[in-house]
N, C-alpha and C positions, 0 to 999 in steps of 0.2 A: 026691201025687211025681208018681207017673204019668199024671196028671189033665194035670198044668203040661205034662210033654214032651208030653203028647201034644196038647195047645192050643198048644205052643209051633213044631211040624211044621205047625201048618196056617195059622201066619204066613205072609206073604208074605216074601219075603227080604230085602229091604230092610229091615222091620222086623224077621227072626231077627239081622241084623247090627248093629242099633241097640241091640237085649237085650242082645246081647252083650257090647256096649260099658261100656254102664252098669252091668252086671253085673260085669261084671271090676275098674271103676274104684272101686263098692262093696265089692267083696273086698280091691283093695290100698286101704283109706282103713283097715278094721276091723284089717288083720295089722298094720299099722305103728304102733306106739307113739307117743301123745303126749312131745310135752319132758319134761312136768313126771311122765310116768309114770317115763321113761326117767333122769332124775336122782333120783327117788326110788328106782328100783332098783338104783341105783348108788350111792346114799347109803350111808355107814355102819352102824352101828345104833348110835347113840350112847346112849339114853335112849330108856324108854317114856313117862316121866313130862313130854314137853317140852310148854310150850305154844304155842300158835299166836299169827301177828303178834308174837312175840318174835325178838329180833336176839344170835345166839349168834356166837362164836369158830369159825372154822373153819381148820382144819390147811393151813399152807402150803403142804403139796404139793396141797391139790386144789381151791388159788386158780386164778383164771384169770390169765395171765401176762399181766403191762402193760410198757410201755415202760420205762428208767430214769428219774425224775423230775431228779435232779443233774445241774448242769453241770458238764463236763471245767475243774479248774482251766486259765488261759489259758496258761500254760510246757506242761501239758504237750497242749494243742488245738492250739500251733501246730508241738510237735513231731512231733505225728501227724500235721499236716496237712502238714508239709513233708516228710515221708519218704512220704507219699502222692501228693507230686507227682514227688519225685525218681526215684517207683517208674513213675509215667506220661510220666515225660520221658524215661528210658531207652529211646536207640535199640534197634529191635529188629535182630538177628544180619544180616539183609541190611541195613540201613542203614547198619552199622560197615562194610562193605568198601567204603572210598575208594580213590581213586588214589593211587599211594608219592608223595611229594613229590621235587620237582626240584632237585635242585645239581649242581654244576662238582664233576666229580671226579676229571677228566684234562685237563692242559694237556702242549702239547707243540708246540716251536717247528719249521717247516719252513723249512729254507735254501732258495730256490728257485735249478732248477739250470739251467742252458744249454739253450735249447731248451724249458723250462719254460712253461705256460700255467698259469692261474688254475684251468680246469677241469682239467688234469694233476696241479697241485699239491694239491687239492682230493679228486682220487681217490685218490690216494698216503697221504693224512689219513686215507682211510675216510669222505668224504663223498659226497653224491649230486649227479648234476648240476642237482638241481630247487634244491638251496643253492647253488649257483654262480648259478644265472638270476635266483632273486630276491636275492641280493646285488647281483649289478651292476643290481639295478633303481633302486640307491640311488646318488644323485649324487656325492656324496663317494666312493664306493667305486666306480661307472664307470668315473671319473676317473683314480684312483690305481691300483687294485687290476689292471685292464686292460694296466696299461704296468708290471710287476712287472720288475725287472732280476735276472740270474742274482748272485748274492753277497747278494742283500736277504732278507730271513726275516719269516714270518708266524707268529704267536703263536694257536695254536686251541684251542680248550678245549671238550671234550662235559660233559655231565651224565651223572646216573647210569644215563640209560636207552640213552646210547650216541647220542644227537643232538646236533648243533651247538648250540652255546649261546653262543660270542663268540668273533669275531675282534679280533685289533687287531696294526697294521702302523704302523712309522715313515713315516710321509712323507717326513722329515727329521728333522736332530738335535734340531730342536724340537717342531714338531709331532707328532702320532702318531693314526693311525684309527680309534675304535673301535666295533667292530659287536654289538650282542646282541638276542638272541632273546628274545622274551616272548610271551603268548597272542596278542597281537593280531599278529605276523609279526617282522619285523626291523625294529630303529633304529639310527641311527648317531649319532656325535659327534665332533669333533674336538675334543681337548683342547693347551693351549699349556704351554712348560715358561716360565718368568719367565726373560728374559735380562737378566746384571748388564752393562757394561758396567767394565773396569778400566782404570787407564794402568799403562802398563811404559813401563823407560827402560832404553835401552842403547846402549853407545857400544863407539868401539875406535880404535886408531891403525894405518894401512896400514905395516907393515912388508916385505909380497911383494907381496903384488896386492888390489883391494879387497875380489874373492869371498872370498878367505881371512879377511880382516878382517872382516867379514860372519859368517861362519862363528863366526870366534869370538867375537862378541858375541852368538851362541845368536841370529841373524837367520833366519828361514825363505828357502829361494832367491827364493819371492815378494814376500819384503820388502824384498831384499836388489836386485831389479829392481823394482822400484816406489821404491826412492830415488835409484836411477841414474837414473831415468826424470823425479824432480820435477826432477833437476839437470843434467838433460842437454842443458838449455839453455845453462847456463853452463860447463859442465866436459867435456872428454871423457874419457870413463872409458876408452878403448884407450890414449891417447897422452898426457894431462894430468898423471896422478896422479904421485906423487912418494912416496918412504919417508920417513915422517913425517907426511904428511896425516891428519886425522883426521877425525870425524863421530859426534854425536851425535845422540839422536831419544827423541822420547817416540809411544807408540803403541797403539791398545785390543787389548786382548785381552776374549774375549767369551767369559761365562759362563753356561751354563744351570742352571739348581736347585742352583748352588755346583760344578757340574762343567765344566773346561775346553772350550769348544767351539772356538774358533780366534780365529786373530790378526784385530783389525779395520783401521781404516784409520790411517796416521802423521797426527798429529797437529800436530805440529812437528817440524823438523831443522834441522839445522845442520853444515855442510860445510868443512873449512879445506883449500885445493887450493894448493899452492906459498907460502902465507902472508896468501891471500882472503880473507876469511870470507865464505859464500851461509846463508843462512837461508832458511824457505819453514816456513809456514804456514796450514795448512785452515782454509779460511772455510765457512760453509753451505751455501755454494752448490756445495760438493763441489772447487771449484777452489783452487790454491795462490797462495802471493802471500809475497812476502818479510815481513821484520815492518815494515816500512815500508807494505805495501799495495801493492809492486810486482809485477805481476803475474809469476809463473816463467814463463808460456808466453813463448818467443819469437814472432814471425810466419813462422821457419823454425827446421826443426832443424837441427843440429850437423851430425849425419852420417846419412842417410836409409837404412843400413843394419845391421844390429848384424855387425859383422867383424870378425877375428880380428888380421890387421895391415894397416899403408898398406905396399902396394907400391912405390906409384911414388904422390910428392909433387905440387905444381903446381911446375911449372919450365920458365920461360919461352924455355930455351937445354937443354932434356935433348935427348940423343941418343937417335932410336926404337929399341926393343930390336931390332924386324925390318929396317927398310932401312937403320939406321946412320947415319942423317944427323939433323942437329940441327932438330928441329923441335920448337915450343915443347909443352909437356904443360899445354895451360890447365884440368884440373881435376886430382883425386885420385883414385886407384883405389885400392879397397877388396878385399880380399883374405876370400873366405869360403868355403862350399862352397855348390856347386852346390843350386838351387833357394831359396836363404835370402831369405827374401820382402825385395822392395824396398820401401820408401814413400814418397809424395810430400812433400817436405820444408818444403810449406804449401798452403795452399790456393788453390786456380787453376783454370785450364782448359786441356787437353790441346790442343797445336796441332799436333803430328804424334805418330803410333804407326805405324811403318813397317819396314821391311827394308833395308840394302844391304849390301854386301859388306866394309866398312870400320867400321861401325859396329854392324854385325849387328843383330838385334832392340834395337828403341830408341824412347825417349818423351821428348818437350819437353812443360813446361808451363811455359806464363803467368801468372802469379800476379797482376798489372797492370803499367803501363807501366814499371815500373822494374825489375819482378826475373823472370827466367826460369832455367828450370833444367831441366839435360838429364841423362838415363842413359841409358848406352850395355850394349852386349853383355849383352844380358838371354837369359836363355833361356827365357822366354817371356812375352808382354804382356798383361793384363789390362785396359787401358782401351783406348778409341777417340778419335781426332782427333775435337772436340768435347764430349767428355765434360767435366763439373765434377768438382773432386776436393776430397774435404777433406785435412786434415793429417793424417797418417799412415796415410791409405788406400793398401792394397797395387796398387801398379799394376805389378808383374811379378817376377818371381824372378833372383834374381843366374844368370849362366851364362859360355858363352866364346867365342859366334858373333861372327863378324866377323875384323878381323885381330888376332888377340889372341896371347900366349902362353900363357895359363892364364885359370883362371878367375877372373873380380872383375867388379866394379863401375866403370866409369868416370862420375867424379860433375862436374856443369860448374855452375858458379852464376855468372851474367850480371847484371850491374848498368848499368843503361842502354846494353845494346850491349857494355860493356867485360866479360869471364874477369876472377875476381877469386877469390883463394883462400878457399875453404869454409872452411877450418879456422882461419883466421886474421882471416877478416872480423867487425869490430863488426855482430851483428845484429838490425835494428830490435825493439824492441819492443812487446809486442803492447799492449793495452790494458790501463791500472792497475785497481783497485778502483771501484766508481760513487762519487759524490763523498758519498750518500746513506748509503751503507755505512759510509764509512772511519770514523768516530768509534767504531760498533759493534763495525769489525774490528778498530783499536787498540786496545780492551780488551781482545778477545781475546787479538791478541797478545802485549801487554805482558805478560797472565796468566800464560800457556803458557811464554811465555818466559824468564819468571822460575822456574819449574819448574824448565825444560829446565834454566837453569844452577844453580840449586841442586841439582839433583843431580849435576852434575859434579864441585860442590866437595865433596860427600859420598862421591861413587865414589873424586875424587883422594885423598879423609883416607884414607882406610881402603885404600890403596894401601900 
């Protein structure tokens, strides 16, 4: 052994290293047992007289494990698969943290106060100028909300996070503006109530005056004035009415979603004055005609001012109240409050608009080669010479300028250069309904006037 060691030392270092590696490898192979020997050493001692190449039964505890050979029944397999999928599909705790859902939590109505702007109202509602800016970019909102008036109101809704969710504004009795906010910003739309028109009947007999009779018939002030306007070319409502005169009418009432909105147009009317019967039917052109198709309008108004009374009638031999001399009064003096509007009696052209010490402020209108009207003692003149005017146009206001004893309008009506009494002269008629429309009008007139008469008979029977 010593010689081997001496020989090993004499070898070059490279050879020494190679020999060392070979020796180590040989040692490892010798020391580690083979599989057969390991199995032999671990196997139990069953019997000494076992024959070679013979298959014996080995206990289960010493067998090599194998995967189960049977397949799961289909329901059980499906149940396990579903359970596995449910487990894998459940979100993690981080994924379950979503934003809270939004919903309208607060609705409040804000009334527009004097001096309020949309920005001031929104500020009072706890909203931002940004909300005002974005909303007013919408066409309908810009048109309506920037013109809000005191007494109007807005309904403002906020969500559970305190942000603006919805705005509602009633544009009028029928239309409502809706503004809503979603993920893309603000949106707007208009909703309209369904309007239904119903016919209503009213009638009365005059015992004291026309106004009181109208109130007794439950007419509104506007309806009373409208009725007077319709028959104003035939009846002087200040001087011609008598106790026992009567009227009846059918008019529209408008309802929105079943709720009363307002009174509409007068569809048909009848007025009995001092035994004379006058009728009026509204046609599709918005004008009124008698039941036979004659226009209710005349070429001239019976009186150009809404007056309280007549202080002086047409009188060719009147004593002048200032000079005391006999001087013909070639017109009619209508008394009313200073500033009462004066209307052109008919269509024409202003030939004079001036002032002198006798007439005060005055206006003369030439209607055609036959008719001329004059208006004296005005406070103000609102037309100029050469200007064209329409019937009913305001040409000035009543006053007391010139030689007068009190405020009034002196009105003259001249026919072919001759002064005529404007209260009694037969006024020229306006053009009747067009011939091509007459048959259609007469059908409407017959139906509505029959209904008017029926309602009169029913009311009479109930009294």
